[in-house]
Predicted model as a PDB file, atoms N, CA, C, CB and O in Angstrom, pLDDT in the B-factor column:
MODEL        1                                                                  
ATOM      1  N   UNK A   1     276.961 204.826 -77.309  1.00 80.00           N  
ATOM      2  CA  UNK A   1     276.477 204.259 -78.558  1.00 80.00           C  
ATOM      3  C   UNK A   1     276.085 202.782 -78.372  1.00 80.00           C  
ATOM      4  CB  UNK A   1     277.550 204.397 -79.655  1.00 80.00           C  
ATOM      5  O   UNK A   1     275.004 202.354 -78.775  1.00 80.00           O  
ATOM      6  N   UNK A   2     276.979 202.036 -77.762  1.00 88.00           N  
ATOM      7  CA  UNK A   2     276.715 200.617 -77.539  1.00 88.00           C  
ATOM      8  C   UNK A   2     275.570 200.432 -76.549  1.00 88.00           C  
ATOM      9  CB  UNK A   2     277.979 199.908 -77.029  1.00 88.00           C  
ATOM     10  O   UNK A   2     274.756 199.521 -76.702  1.00 88.00           O  
ATOM     11  N   UNK A   3     275.505 201.289 -75.539  1.00 91.00           N  
ATOM     12  CA  UNK A   3     274.441 201.156 -74.541  1.00 91.00           C  
ATOM     13  C   UNK A   3     273.073 201.459 -75.151  1.00 91.00           C  
ATOM     14  CB  UNK A   3     274.705 202.090 -73.351  1.00 91.00           C  
ATOM     15  O   UNK A   3     272.074 200.889 -74.713  1.00 91.00           O  
ATOM     16  N   UNK A   4     273.002 202.330 -76.134  1.00 93.00           N  
ATOM     17  CA  UNK A   4     271.739 202.627 -76.824  1.00 93.00           C  
ATOM     18  C   UNK A   4     271.249 201.403 -77.588  1.00 93.00           C  
ATOM     19  CB  UNK A   4     271.910 203.824 -77.788  1.00 93.00           C  
ATOM     20  O   UNK A   4     270.058 201.093 -77.593  1.00 93.00           O  
ATOM     21  N   UNK A   5     272.185 200.716 -78.233  1.00 94.00           N  
ATOM     22  CA  UNK A   5     271.805 199.505 -78.982  1.00 94.00           C  
ATOM     23  C   UNK A   5     271.298 198.432 -78.038  1.00 94.00           C  
ATOM     24  CB  UNK A   5     272.996 198.967 -79.797  1.00 94.00           C  
ATOM     25  O   UNK A   5     270.299 197.768 -78.317  1.00 94.00           O  
ATOM     26  N   UNK A   6     271.989 198.266 -76.924  1.00 95.00           N  
ATOM     27  CA  UNK A   6     271.571 197.264 -75.948  1.00 95.00           C  
ATOM     28  C   UNK A   6     270.196 197.626 -75.386  1.00 95.00           C  
ATOM     29  CB  UNK A   6     272.612 197.145 -74.806  1.00 95.00           C  
ATOM     30  O   UNK A   6     269.351 196.752 -75.196  1.00 95.00           O  
ATOM     31  N   UNK A   7     269.977 198.895 -75.126  1.00 95.00           N  
ATOM     32  CA  UNK A   7     268.687 199.340 -74.604  1.00 95.00           C  
ATOM     33  C   UNK A   7     267.570 199.086 -75.607  1.00 95.00           C  
ATOM     34  CB  UNK A   7     268.742 200.824 -74.245  1.00 95.00           C  
ATOM     35  O   UNK A   7     266.482 198.654 -75.227  1.00 95.00           O  
ATOM     36  N   UNK A   8     267.831 199.351 -76.889  1.00 95.00           N  
ATOM     37  CA  UNK A   8     266.818 199.099 -77.922  1.00 95.00           C  
ATOM     38  C   UNK A   8     266.484 197.613 -78.006  1.00 95.00           C  
ATOM     39  CB  UNK A   8     267.305 199.608 -79.291  1.00 95.00           C  
ATOM     40  O   UNK A   8     265.324 197.227 -78.147  1.00 95.00           O  
ATOM     41  N   UNK A   9     267.522 196.791 -77.918  1.00 96.00           N  
ATOM     42  CA  UNK A   9     267.302 195.344 -77.978  1.00 96.00           C  
ATOM     43  C   UNK A   9     266.494 194.894 -76.763  1.00 96.00           C  
ATOM     44  CB  UNK A   9     268.652 194.582 -78.045  1.00 96.00           C  
ATOM     45  O   UNK A   9     265.603 194.055 -76.898  1.00 96.00           O  
ATOM     46  N   UNK A  10     266.785 195.426 -75.599  1.00 97.00           N  
ATOM     47  CA  UNK A  10     266.045 195.072 -74.394  1.00 97.00           C  
ATOM     48  C   UNK A  10     264.580 195.498 -74.488  1.00 97.00           C  
ATOM     49  CB  UNK A  10     266.696 195.710 -73.172  1.00 97.00           C  
ATOM     50  O   UNK A  10     263.688 194.767 -74.058  1.00 97.00           O  
ATOM     51  N   UNK A  11     264.339 196.672 -75.048  1.00 97.00           N  
ATOM     52  CA  UNK A  11     262.959 197.149 -75.217  1.00 97.00           C  
ATOM     53  C   UNK A  11     262.216 196.244 -76.188  1.00 97.00           C  
ATOM     54  CB  UNK A  11     262.937 198.616 -75.722  1.00 97.00           C  
ATOM     55  O   UNK A  11     261.074 195.864 -75.928  1.00 97.00           O  
ATOM     56  N   UNK A  12     262.846 195.896 -77.297  1.00 97.00           N  
ATOM     57  CA  UNK A  12     262.207 195.009 -78.275  1.00 97.00           C  
ATOM     58  C   UNK A  12     261.941 193.642 -77.660  1.00 97.00           C  
ATOM     59  CB  UNK A  12     263.085 194.864 -79.534  1.00 97.00           C  
ATOM     60  O   UNK A  12     260.887 193.049 -77.887  1.00 97.00           O  
ATOM     61  N   UNK A  13     262.893 193.146 -76.885  1.00 97.00           N  
ATOM     62  CA  UNK A  13     262.718 191.852 -76.226  1.00 97.00           C  
ATOM     63  C   UNK A  13     261.543 191.899 -75.254  1.00 97.00           C  
ATOM     64  CB  UNK A  13     264.003 191.445 -75.486  1.00 97.00           C  
ATOM     65  O   UNK A  13     260.763 190.951 -75.165  1.00 97.00           O  
ATOM     66  N   UNK A  14     261.427 192.979 -74.547  1.00 97.00           N  
ATOM     67  CA  UNK A  14     260.310 193.142 -73.610  1.00 97.00           C  
ATOM     68  C   UNK A  14     258.970 193.107 -74.336  1.00 97.00           C  
ATOM     69  CB  UNK A  14     260.449 194.457 -72.836  1.00 97.00           C  
ATOM     70  O   UNK A  14     258.038 192.438 -73.891  1.00 97.00           O  
ATOM     71  N   UNK A  15     258.872 193.825 -75.448  1.00 98.00           N  
ATOM     72  CA  UNK A  15     257.631 193.807 -76.240  1.00 98.00           C  
ATOM     73  C   UNK A  15     257.349 192.416 -76.792  1.00 98.00           C  
ATOM     74  CB  UNK A  15     257.716 194.818 -77.394  1.00 98.00           C  
ATOM     75  O   UNK A  15     256.202 191.968 -76.800  1.00 98.00           O  
ATOM     76  N   UNK A  16     258.393 191.733 -77.252  1.00 98.00           N  
ATOM     77  CA  UNK A  16     258.204 190.390 -77.786  1.00 98.00           C  
ATOM     78  C   UNK A  16     257.730 189.426 -76.701  1.00 98.00           C  
ATOM     79  CB  UNK A  16     259.501 189.881 -78.410  1.00 98.00           C  
ATOM     80  O   UNK A  16     256.857 188.594 -76.950  1.00 98.00           O  
ATOM     81  N   UNK A  17     258.292 189.530 -75.517  1.00 98.00           N  
ATOM     82  CA  UNK A  17     257.863 188.665 -74.420  1.00 98.00           C  
ATOM     83  C   UNK A  17     256.404 188.910 -74.068  1.00 98.00           C  
ATOM     84  CB  UNK A  17     258.742 188.888 -73.189  1.00 98.00           C  
ATOM     85  O   UNK A  17     255.663 187.962 -73.805  1.00 98.00           O  
ATOM     86  N   UNK A  18     255.990 190.150 -74.061  1.00 98.00           N  
ATOM     87  CA  UNK A  18     254.590 190.489 -73.778  1.00 98.00           C  
ATOM     88  C   UNK A  18     253.667 189.925 -74.855  1.00 98.00           C  
ATOM     89  CB  UNK A  18     254.413 192.019 -73.677  1.00 98.00           C  
ATOM     90  O   UNK A  18     252.605 189.380 -74.555  1.00 98.00           O  
ATOM     91  N   UNK A  19     254.084 190.061 -76.104  1.00 98.00           N  
ATOM     92  CA  UNK A  19     253.292 189.545 -77.217  1.00 98.00           C  
ATOM     93  C   UNK A  19     253.169 188.029 -77.151  1.00 98.00           C  
ATOM     94  CB  UNK A  19     253.913 189.961 -78.548  1.00 98.00           C  
ATOM     95  O   UNK A  19     252.091 187.481 -77.383  1.00 98.00           O  
ATOM     96  N   UNK A  20     254.255 187.357 -76.839  1.00 98.00           N  
ATOM     97  CA  UNK A  20     254.230 185.898 -76.727  1.00 98.00           C  
ATOM     98  C   UNK A  20     253.287 185.476 -75.606  1.00 98.00           C  
ATOM     99  CB  UNK A  20     255.651 185.342 -76.473  1.00 98.00           C  
ATOM    100  O   UNK A  20     252.535 184.514 -75.764  1.00 98.00           O  
ATOM    101  N   UNK A  21     253.315 186.170 -74.496  1.00 98.00           N  
ATOM    102  CA  UNK A  21     252.425 185.847 -73.376  1.00 98.00           C  
ATOM    103  C   UNK A  21     250.959 186.031 -73.771  1.00 98.00           C  
ATOM    104  CB  UNK A  21     252.757 186.726 -72.157  1.00 98.00           C  
ATOM    105  O   UNK A  21     250.117 185.198 -73.435  1.00 98.00           O  
ATOM    106  N   UNK A  22     250.655 187.110 -74.479  1.00 98.00           N  
ATOM    107  CA  UNK A  22     249.282 187.348 -74.927  1.00 98.00           C  
ATOM    108  C   UNK A  22     248.836 186.258 -75.900  1.00 98.00           C  
ATOM    109  CB  UNK A  22     249.163 188.734 -75.590  1.00 98.00           C  
ATOM    110  O   UNK A  22     247.712 185.764 -75.815  1.00 98.00           O  
ATOM    111  N   UNK A  23     249.719 185.891 -76.818  1.00 98.00           N  
ATOM    112  CA  UNK A  23     249.370 184.842 -77.780  1.00 98.00           C  
ATOM    113  C   UNK A  23     249.174 183.507 -77.077  1.00 98.00           C  
ATOM    114  CB  UNK A  23     250.457 184.716 -78.858  1.00 98.00           C  
ATOM    115  O   UNK A  23     248.293 182.731 -77.447  1.00 98.00           O  
ATOM    116  N   UNK A  24     249.983 183.239 -76.078  1.00 98.00           N  
ATOM    117  CA  UNK A  24     249.841 182.003 -75.320  1.00 98.00           C  
ATOM    118  C   UNK A  24     248.486 181.945 -74.622  1.00 98.00           C  
ATOM    119  CB  UNK A  24     250.969 181.873 -74.295  1.00 98.00           C  
ATOM    120  O   UNK A  24     247.842 180.896 -74.607  1.00 98.00           O  
ATOM    121  N   UNK A  25     248.051 183.058 -74.048  1.00 98.00           N  
ATOM    122  CA  UNK A  25     246.742 183.095 -73.401  1.00 98.00           C  
ATOM    123  C   UNK A  25     245.623 182.840 -74.404  1.00 98.00           C  
ATOM    124  CB  UNK A  25     246.529 184.440 -72.710  1.00 98.00           C  
ATOM    125  O   UNK A  25     244.645 182.158 -74.095  1.00 98.00           O  
ATOM    126  N   UNK A  26     245.770 183.384 -75.588  1.00 98.00           N  
ATOM    127  CA  UNK A  26     244.764 183.174 -76.631  1.00 98.00           C  
ATOM    128  C   UNK A  26     244.721 181.707 -77.047  1.00 98.00           C  
ATOM    129  CB  UNK A  26     245.055 184.065 -77.853  1.00 98.00           C  
ATOM    130  O   UNK A  26     243.641 181.144 -77.220  1.00 98.00           O  
ATOM    131  N   UNK A  27     245.876 181.093 -77.207  1.00 98.00           N  
ATOM    132  CA  UNK A  27     245.944 179.687 -77.615  1.00 98.00           C  
ATOM    133  C   UNK A  27     245.317 178.797 -76.549  1.00 98.00           C  
ATOM    134  CB  UNK A  27     247.407 179.264 -77.873  1.00 98.00           C  
ATOM    135  O   UNK A  27     244.579 177.867 -76.874  1.00 98.00           O  
ATOM    136  N   UNK A  28     245.604 179.074 -75.283  1.00 98.00           N  
ATOM    137  CA  UNK A  28     245.022 178.284 -74.196  1.00 98.00           C  
ATOM    138  C   UNK A  28     243.499 178.404 -74.206  1.00 98.00           C  
ATOM    139  CB  UNK A  28     245.586 178.738 -72.830  1.00 98.00           C  
ATOM    140  O   UNK A  28     242.798 177.404 -74.052  1.00 98.00           O  
ATOM    141  N   UNK A  29     242.988 179.614 -74.387  1.00 98.00           N  
ATOM    142  CA  UNK A  29     241.540 179.821 -74.436  1.00 98.00           C  
ATOM    143  C   UNK A  29     240.924 179.070 -75.619  1.00 98.00           C  
ATOM    144  CB  UNK A  29     241.216 181.324 -74.532  1.00 98.00           C  
ATOM    145  O   UNK A  29     239.857 178.469 -75.490  1.00 98.00           O  
ATOM    146  N   UNK A  30     241.588 179.107 -76.754  1.00 98.00           N  
ATOM    147  CA  UNK A  30     241.068 178.409 -77.933  1.00 98.00           C  
ATOM    148  C   UNK A  30     241.091 176.899 -77.733  1.00 98.00           C  
ATOM    149  CB  UNK A  30     241.879 178.784 -79.178  1.00 98.00           C  
ATOM    150  O   UNK A  30     240.182 176.203 -78.185  1.00 98.00           O  
ATOM    151  N   UNK A  31     242.114 176.387 -77.066  1.00 98.00           N  
ATOM    152  CA  UNK A  31     242.166 174.948 -76.799  1.00 98.00           C  
ATOM    153  C   UNK A  31     241.007 174.520 -75.908  1.00 98.00           C  
ATOM    154  CB  UNK A  31     243.502 174.570 -76.143  1.00 98.00           C  
ATOM    155  O   UNK A  31     240.399 173.475 -76.140  1.00 98.00           O  
ATOM    156  N   UNK A  32     240.695 175.325 -74.887  1.00 98.00           N  
ATOM    157  CA  UNK A  32     239.564 175.010 -74.017  1.00 98.00           C  
ATOM    158  C   UNK A  32     238.261 175.023 -74.807  1.00 98.00           C  
ATOM    159  CB  UNK A  32     239.489 176.005 -72.848  1.00 98.00           C  
ATOM    160  O   UNK A  32     237.423 174.134 -74.651  1.00 98.00           O  
ATOM    161  N   UNK A  33     238.093 176.038 -75.658  1.00 98.00           N  
ATOM    162  CA  UNK A  33     236.878 176.139 -76.463  1.00 98.00           C  
ATOM    163  C   UNK A  33     236.757 174.967 -77.425  1.00 98.00           C  
ATOM    164  CB  UNK A  33     236.859 177.454 -77.236  1.00 98.00           C  
ATOM    165  O   UNK A  33     235.667 174.426 -77.616  1.00 98.00           O  
ATOM    166  N   UNK A  34     237.864 174.578 -78.027  1.00 98.00           N  
ATOM    167  CA  UNK A  34     237.830 173.436 -78.950  1.00 98.00           C  
ATOM    168  C   UNK A  34     237.476 172.150 -78.217  1.00 98.00           C  
ATOM    169  CB  UNK A  34     239.183 173.278 -79.661  1.00 98.00           C  
ATOM    170  O   UNK A  34     236.738 171.321 -78.750  1.00 98.00           O  
ATOM    171  N   UNK A  35     237.986 171.970 -77.014  1.00 98.00           N  
ATOM    172  CA  UNK A  35     237.655 170.776 -76.239  1.00 98.00           C  
ATOM    173  C   UNK A  35     236.162 170.736 -75.942  1.00 98.00           C  
ATOM    174  CB  UNK A  35     238.463 170.737 -74.928  1.00 98.00           C  
ATOM    175  O   UNK A  35     235.533 169.682 -76.034  1.00 98.00           O  
ATOM    176  N   UNK A  36     235.598 171.885 -75.586  1.00 98.00           N  
ATOM    177  CA  UNK A  36     234.158 171.947 -75.331  1.00 98.00           C  
ATOM    178  C   UNK A  36     233.363 171.632 -76.595  1.00 98.00           C  
ATOM    179  CB  UNK A  36     233.769 173.329 -74.796  1.00 98.00           C  
ATOM    180  O   UNK A  36     232.376 170.897 -76.545  1.00 98.00           O  
ATOM    181  N   UNK A  37     233.789 172.186 -77.719  1.00 98.00           N  
ATOM    182  CA  UNK A  37     233.086 171.936 -78.978  1.00 98.00           C  
ATOM    183  C   UNK A  37     233.179 170.462 -79.380  1.00 98.00           C  
ATOM    184  CB  UNK A  37     233.659 172.824 -80.094  1.00 98.00           C  
ATOM    185  O   UNK A  37     232.206 169.891 -79.872  1.00 98.00           O  
ATOM    186  N   UNK A  38     234.334 169.853 -79.175  1.00 98.00           N  
ATOM    187  CA  UNK A  38     234.477 168.421 -79.475  1.00 98.00           C  
ATOM    188  C   UNK A  38     233.533 167.599 -78.607  1.00 98.00           C  
ATOM    189  CB  UNK A  38     235.935 167.959 -79.259  1.00 98.00           C  
ATOM    190  O   UNK A  38     232.939 166.627 -79.075  1.00 98.00           O  
ATOM    191  N   UNK A  39     233.398 167.988 -77.349  1.00 98.00           N  
ATOM    192  CA  UNK A  39     232.490 167.268 -76.460  1.00 98.00           C  
ATOM    193  C   UNK A  39     231.041 167.401 -76.945  1.00 98.00           C  
ATOM    194  CB  UNK A  39     232.622 167.794 -75.014  1.00 98.00           C  
ATOM    195  O   UNK A  39     230.280 166.434 -76.912  1.00 98.00           O  
ATOM    196  N   UNK A  40     230.668 168.598 -77.394  1.00 98.00           N  
ATOM    197  CA  UNK A  40     229.312 168.803 -77.918  1.00 98.00           C  
ATOM    198  C   UNK A  40     229.084 167.986 -79.186  1.00 98.00           C  
ATOM    199  CB  UNK A  40     229.066 170.294 -78.203  1.00 98.00           C  
ATOM    200  O   UNK A  40     228.022 167.389 -79.359  1.00 98.00           O  
ATOM    201  N   UNK A  41     230.060 167.957 -80.054  1.00 98.00           N  
ATOM    202  CA  UNK A  41     229.931 167.187 -81.296  1.00 98.00           C  
ATOM    203  C   UNK A  41     229.806 165.699 -80.980  1.00 98.00           C  
ATOM    204  CB  UNK A  41     231.143 167.440 -82.228  1.00 98.00           C  
ATOM    205  O   UNK A  41     228.989 165.003 -81.584  1.00 98.00           O  
ATOM    206  N   UNK A  42     230.609 165.209 -80.040  1.00 97.00           N  
ATOM    207  CA  UNK A  42     230.511 163.798 -79.666  1.00 97.00           C  
ATOM    208  C   UNK A  42     229.129 163.481 -79.101  1.00 97.00           C  
ATOM    209  CB  UNK A  42     231.599 163.438 -78.642  1.00 97.00           C  
ATOM    210  O   UNK A  42     228.548 162.441 -79.410  1.00 97.00           O  
ATOM    211  N   UNK A  43     228.606 164.386 -78.268  1.00 97.00           N  
ATOM    212  CA  UNK A  43     227.269 164.169 -77.700  1.00 97.00           C  
ATOM    213  C   UNK A  43     226.209 164.151 -78.805  1.00 97.00           C  
ATOM    214  CB  UNK A  43     226.938 165.266 -76.660  1.00 97.00           C  
ATOM    215  O   UNK A  43     225.289 163.333 -78.778  1.00 97.00           O  
ATOM    216  N   UNK A  44     226.343 165.053 -79.767  1.00 96.00           N  
ATOM    217  CA  UNK A  44     225.384 165.077 -80.880  1.00 96.00           C  
ATOM    218  C   UNK A  44     225.488 163.823 -81.730  1.00 96.00           C  
ATOM    219  CB  UNK A  44     225.608 166.312 -81.751  1.00 96.00           C  
ATOM    220  O   UNK A  44     224.469 163.303 -82.184  1.00 96.00           O  
ATOM    221  N   UNK A  45     226.697 163.327 -81.956  1.00 94.00           N  
ATOM    222  CA  UNK A  45     226.880 162.089 -82.715  1.00 94.00           C  
ATOM    223  C   UNK A  45     226.183 160.928 -82.019  1.00 94.00           C  
ATOM    224  CB  UNK A  45     228.376 161.781 -82.895  1.00 94.00           C  
ATOM    225  O   UNK A  45     225.514 160.115 -82.657  1.00 94.00           O  
ATOM    226  N   UNK A  46     226.350 160.862 -80.696  1.00 94.00           N  
ATOM    227  CA  UNK A  46     225.703 159.789 -79.944  1.00 94.00           C  
ATOM    228  C   UNK A  46     224.188 159.897 -80.028  1.00 94.00           C  
ATOM    229  CB  UNK A  46     226.150 159.816 -78.483  1.00 94.00           C  
ATOM    230  O   UNK A  46     223.493 158.895 -80.197  1.00 94.00           O  
ATOM    231  N   UNK A  47     223.683 161.118 -79.910  1.00 91.00           N  
ATOM    232  CA  UNK A  47     222.234 161.335 -79.975  1.00 91.00           C  
ATOM    233  C   UNK A  47     221.681 160.934 -81.340  1.00 91.00           C  
ATOM    234  CB  UNK A  47     221.898 162.807 -79.681  1.00 91.00           C  
ATOM    235  O   UNK A  47     220.642 160.279 -81.426  1.00 91.00           O  
ATOM    236  N   UNK A  48     222.370 161.325 -82.397  1.00 88.00           N  
ATOM    237  CA  UNK A  48     221.929 160.969 -83.745  1.00 88.00           C  
ATOM    238  C   UNK A  48     221.973 159.457 -83.934  1.00 88.00           C  
ATOM    239  CB  UNK A  48     222.804 161.668 -84.806  1.00 88.00           C  
ATOM    240  O   UNK A  48     221.061 158.876 -84.522  1.00 88.00           O  
ATOM    241  N   UNK A  49     223.024 158.824 -83.441  1.00 87.00           N  
ATOM    242  CA  UNK A  49     223.127 157.369 -83.554  1.00 87.00           C  
ATOM    243  C   UNK A  49     221.977 156.686 -82.819  1.00 87.00           C  
ATOM    244  CB  UNK A  49     224.475 156.879 -83.000  1.00 87.00           C  
ATOM    245  O   UNK A  49     221.408 155.715 -83.319  1.00 87.00           O  
ATOM    246  N   UNK A  50     221.633 157.194 -81.627  1.00 85.00           N  
ATOM    247  CA  UNK A  50     220.502 156.637 -80.885  1.00 85.00           C  
ATOM    248  C   UNK A  50     219.199 156.808 -81.651  1.00 85.00           C  
ATOM    249  CB  UNK A  50     220.389 157.298 -79.514  1.00 85.00           C  
ATOM    250  O   UNK A  50     218.395 155.880 -81.738  1.00 85.00           O  
ATOM    251  N   UNK A  51     218.997 157.986 -82.200  1.00 82.00           N  
ATOM    252  CA  UNK A  51     217.763 158.240 -82.962  1.00 82.00           C  
ATOM    253  C   UNK A  51     217.699 157.354 -84.195  1.00 82.00           C  
ATOM    254  CB  UNK A  51     217.673 159.722 -83.376  1.00 82.00           C  
ATOM    255  O   UNK A  51     216.638 156.823 -84.526  1.00 82.00           O  
ATOM    256  N   UNK A  52     218.809 157.194 -84.866  1.00 80.00           N  
ATOM    257  CA  UNK A  52     218.823 156.338 -86.061  1.00 80.00           C  
ATOM    258  C   UNK A  52     218.535 154.890 -85.674  1.00 80.00           C  
ATOM    259  CB  UNK A  52     220.188 156.438 -86.793  1.00 80.00           C  
ATOM    260  O   UNK A  52     217.808 154.187 -86.377  1.00 80.00           O  
ATOM    261  N   UNK A  53     219.101 154.452 -84.565  1.00 80.00           N  
ATOM    262  CA  UNK A  53     218.888 153.070 -84.127  1.00 80.00           C  
ATOM    263  C   UNK A  53     217.442 152.875 -83.682  1.00 80.00           C  
ATOM    264  CB  UNK A  53     219.858 152.705 -82.979  1.00 80.00           C  
ATOM    265  O   UNK A  53     216.821 151.866 -84.016  1.00 80.00           O  
ATOM    266  N   UNK A  54     216.903 153.836 -82.927  1.00 72.00           N  
ATOM    267  CA  UNK A  54     215.548 153.702 -82.402  1.00 72.00           C  
ATOM    268  C   UNK A  54     214.480 153.815 -83.481  1.00 72.00           C  
ATOM    269  CB  UNK A  54     215.307 154.743 -81.346  1.00 72.00           C  
ATOM    270  O   UNK A  54     213.473 153.108 -83.439  1.00 72.00           O  
ATOM    271  N   UNK A  55     214.698 154.700 -84.446  1.00 70.00           N  
ATOM    272  CA  UNK A  55     213.661 154.950 -85.442  1.00 70.00           C  
ATOM    273  C   UNK A  55     214.080 154.527 -86.848  1.00 70.00           C  
ATOM    274  CB  UNK A  55     213.297 156.413 -85.442  1.00 70.00           C  
ATOM    275  O   UNK A  55     213.373 154.816 -87.814  1.00 70.00           O  
ATOM    276  N   UNK A  56     215.187 153.867 -86.971  1.00 63.00           N  
ATOM    277  CA  UNK A  56     215.707 153.491 -88.283  1.00 63.00           C  
ATOM    278  C   UNK A  56     214.746 152.685 -89.120  1.00 63.00           C  
ATOM    279  CB  UNK A  56     216.956 152.725 -88.121  1.00 63.00           C  
ATOM    280  O   UNK A  56     214.496 153.014 -90.279  1.00 63.00           O  
ATOM    281  N   UNK A  57     214.208 151.633 -88.543  1.00 59.00           N  
ATOM    282  CA  UNK A  57     213.275 150.779 -89.298  1.00 59.00           C  
ATOM    283  C   UNK A  57     211.973 151.524 -89.561  1.00 59.00           C  
ATOM    284  CB  UNK A  57     212.991 149.463 -88.531  1.00 59.00           C  
ATOM    285  O   UNK A  57     211.395 151.413 -90.642  1.00 59.00           O  
ATOM    286  N   UNK A  58     211.524 152.270 -88.586  1.00 63.00           N  
ATOM    287  CA  UNK A  58     210.272 153.001 -88.735  1.00 63.00           C  
ATOM    288  C   UNK A  58     210.385 154.049 -89.849  1.00 63.00           C  
ATOM    289  CB  UNK A  58     209.882 153.673 -87.404  1.00 63.00           C  
ATOM    290  O   UNK A  58     209.460 154.214 -90.643  1.00 63.00           O  
ATOM    291  N   UNK A  59     211.501 154.741 -89.904  1.00 62.00           N  
ATOM    292  CA  UNK A  59     211.707 155.757 -90.936  1.00 62.00           C  
ATOM    293  C   UNK A  59     211.820 155.095 -92.313  1.00 62.00           C  
ATOM    294  CB  UNK A  59     212.975 156.595 -90.632  1.00 62.00           C  
ATOM    295  O   UNK A  59     211.302 155.621 -93.298  1.00 62.00           O  
ATOM    296  N   UNK A  60     212.481 153.967 -92.383  1.00 62.00           N  
ATOM    297  CA  UNK A  60     212.666 153.290 -93.673  1.00 62.00           C  
ATOM    298  C   UNK A  60     211.328 152.839 -94.266  1.00 62.00           C  
ATOM    299  CB  UNK A  60     213.600 152.080 -93.509  1.00 62.00           C  
ATOM    300  O   UNK A  60     211.175 152.815 -95.487  1.00 62.00           O  
ATOM    301  N   UNK A  61     210.370 152.484 -93.427  1.00 67.00           N  
ATOM    302  CA  UNK A  61     209.087 151.999 -93.911  1.00 67.00           C  
ATOM    303  C   UNK A  61     208.030 153.089 -94.026  1.00 67.00           C  
ATOM    304  CB  UNK A  61     208.589 150.921 -93.011  1.00 67.00           C  
ATOM    305  O   UNK A  61     206.920 152.822 -94.487  1.00 67.00           O  
ATOM    306  N   UNK A  62     208.351 154.299 -93.621  1.00 69.00           N  
ATOM    307  CA  UNK A  62     207.395 155.407 -93.637  1.00 69.00           C  
ATOM    308  C   UNK A  62     207.249 155.943 -95.063  1.00 69.00           C  
ATOM    309  CB  UNK A  62     207.847 156.541 -92.671  1.00 69.00           C  
ATOM    310  O   UNK A  62     208.221 155.995 -95.817  1.00 69.00           O  
ATOM    311  N   UNK A  63     206.022 156.340 -95.425  1.00 73.00           N  
ATOM    312  CA  UNK A  63     205.785 156.920 -96.750  1.00 73.00           C  
ATOM    313  C   UNK A  63     206.352 158.330 -96.784  1.00 73.00           C  
ATOM    314  CB  UNK A  63     204.267 156.931 -97.097  1.00 73.00           C  
ATOM    315  O   UNK A  63     206.313 159.020 -95.766  1.00 73.00           O  
ATOM    316  N   UNK A  64     206.873 158.781 -97.907  1.00 73.00           N  
ATOM    317  CA  UNK A  64     207.365 160.152 -98.050  1.00 73.00           C  
ATOM    318  C   UNK A  64     206.234 161.152 -97.824  1.00 73.00           C  
ATOM    319  CB  UNK A  64     207.992 160.361 -99.444  1.00 73.00           C  
ATOM    320  O   UNK A  64     205.071 160.824 -98.055  1.00 73.00           O  
ATOM    321  N   UNK A  65     206.553 162.357 -97.381  1.00 74.00           N  
ATOM    322  CA  UNK A  65     205.511 163.333 -97.049  1.00 74.00           C  
ATOM    323  C   UNK A  65     204.698 163.819 -98.248  1.00 74.00           C  
ATOM    324  CB  UNK A  65     206.135 164.509 -96.380  1.00 74.00           C  
ATOM    325  O   UNK A  65     203.613 164.366 -98.052  1.00 74.00           O  
ATOM    326  N   UNK A  66     205.168 163.647 -99.454  1.00 74.00           N  
ATOM    327  CA  UNK A  66     204.414 164.155-100.608  1.00 74.00           C  
ATOM    328  C   UNK A  66     203.327 163.199-101.070  1.00 74.00           C  
ATOM    329  CB  UNK A  66     205.354 164.432-101.756  1.00 74.00           C  
ATOM    330  O   UNK A  66     202.629 163.517-102.033  1.00 74.00           O  
ATOM    331  N   UNK A  67     203.141 162.030-100.429  1.00 62.00           N  
ATOM    332  CA  UNK A  67     202.070 161.110-100.802  1.00 62.00           C  
ATOM    333  C   UNK A  67     200.833 161.385-100.036  1.00 62.00           C  
ATOM    334  CB  UNK A  67     202.482 159.692-100.594  1.00 62.00           C  
ATOM    335  O   UNK A  67     199.826 160.702-100.224  1.00 62.00           O  
TER     336      UNK A  67                                                      
ENDMDL                                                                          
END                                                                             
């Protein structure tokens, strides 16, 4: 009777360990993806800032397209 309970607990522990490992792999993959996305966003911010600086005055003095 006692050995059955211990066996059930060991089986559940084994499944939990497997699940934790799978979740850990998913979290690591998501962290890598987020780092890449942050790098892309930073690059886009820099590009937009450059465009605003380079064409800022020109855009401000340009007539709207409906004229």
